[in-house]
C-alpha positions in Angstrom: 44.9 81.8 44.7 46.6 83.9 43.3 47.9 85.1 47.1 50.0 89.1 46.2 52.7 89.2 48.6 53.8 92.5 48.8 57.0 93.3 50.4 57.7 97.2 50.7 60.5 99.1 52.4 59.3 100.6 55.3 59.1 104.4 54.7 57.1 104.0 51.7 54.5 104.6 53.4 55.2 108.2 54.1 53.8 108.3 50.3 51.5 105.4 49.9 48.6 104.7 51.5 49.4 100.8 51.4 45.5 99.9 52.2 45.3 101.2 48.8 48.2 99.5 47.8 46.8 95.9 49.2 43.5 96.9 47.4 45.0 98.1 44.4 47.4 95.0 43.4 43.9 92.6 44.1 42.3 95.0 42.4 44.4 94.4 39.0 44.9 90.9 39.8 40.9 90.7 39.4 41.1 92.6 36.5 42.3 89.4 34.5 39.6 87.5 34.6 41.7 84.4 35.8 40.7 83.8 39.1 37.3 83.8 40.7 37.7 87.1 42.6 36.7 84.7 46.4 40.4 83.2 45.7 42.0 86.4 45.0 44.4 87.4 48.3 46.7 90.6 48.6 48.6 91.1 51.9 51.6 93.6 52.7 54.6 93.3 54.9 56.9 96.4 55.6 60.9 95.6 55.1 62.4 97.7 57.8 66.0 96.7 57.0 67.4 96.4 53.7 70.4 96.9 51.3 71.1 96.9 47.3 73.4 99.0 45.2 71.1 101.4 44.9 71.8 102.4 48.7 68.2 103.2 50.5 66.4 103.4 47.1 62.3 102.9 48.5 60.9 99.6 46.8 57.4 97.9 45.8 58.2 93.8 45.5 55.1 91.7 44.6 54.8 87.9 44.8 51.9 86.5 43.0 51.8 83.7 43.8 49.5 80.8 41.8 48.5 77.8 40.8 50.6 76.3 37.2 48.4 76.3 34.7 48.3 80.2 33.5 49.7 81.0 29.8 53.2 83.4 29.8 50.7 85.8 27.8 48.2 85.9 31.3 51.1 85.7 33.7 52.4 88.7 32.2 49.2 90.8 31.7 48.2 90.4 35.6 52.1 91.4 36.6 51.6 94.3 34.2 48.6 95.5 35.5 49.6 95.0 39.1 52.5 97.0 37.6 50.3 99.6 36.5 48.7 100.4 39.7 52.0 100.3 42.1 53.5 102.7 39.8 50.1 104.9 39.9 50.8 105.7 43.1 54.4 105.4 44.2 57.0 108.5 43.4 59.3 107.6 40.2 62.1 106.7 41.8 60.7 104.1 44.2 61.9 100.6 42.0 58.9 98.3 41.6 59.1 94.7 40.9 56.3 92.1 40.4 56.9 88.3 39.8 54.6 85.2 39.4 55.5 82.1 40.7 53.7 78.8 39.8 53.3 76.8 43.0 52.9 72.7 43.2 49.3 71.5 44.5 50.5 68.8 45.6 52.5 70.7 47.8 50.6 73.7 49.5 48.1 73.3 52.4 45.3 75.0 53.6 42.4 75.1 55.7 
């Protein structure tokens, strides 16, 4: 952990190399020093259909799923690092959000 799940408006692909986005989000999590690099996973999922009060505003959102036990300050640091990595890639009119989500180890299965 963490699993860095990136959701983005598909048109973002016109301005960003998505593989670089995936790598930069991974780098942001890794730079915190909180995780074994082998345990960090980053992936991107395009969203073709979306609606918001802002019409067709493009977005990049990251759900950072991690096992409980990190302090709020540690999670905020990770979120800010990831946010800054994304902001360096996308234009200013793209909405960016990052959320750290604590997971319960008793309810997580992995093979």
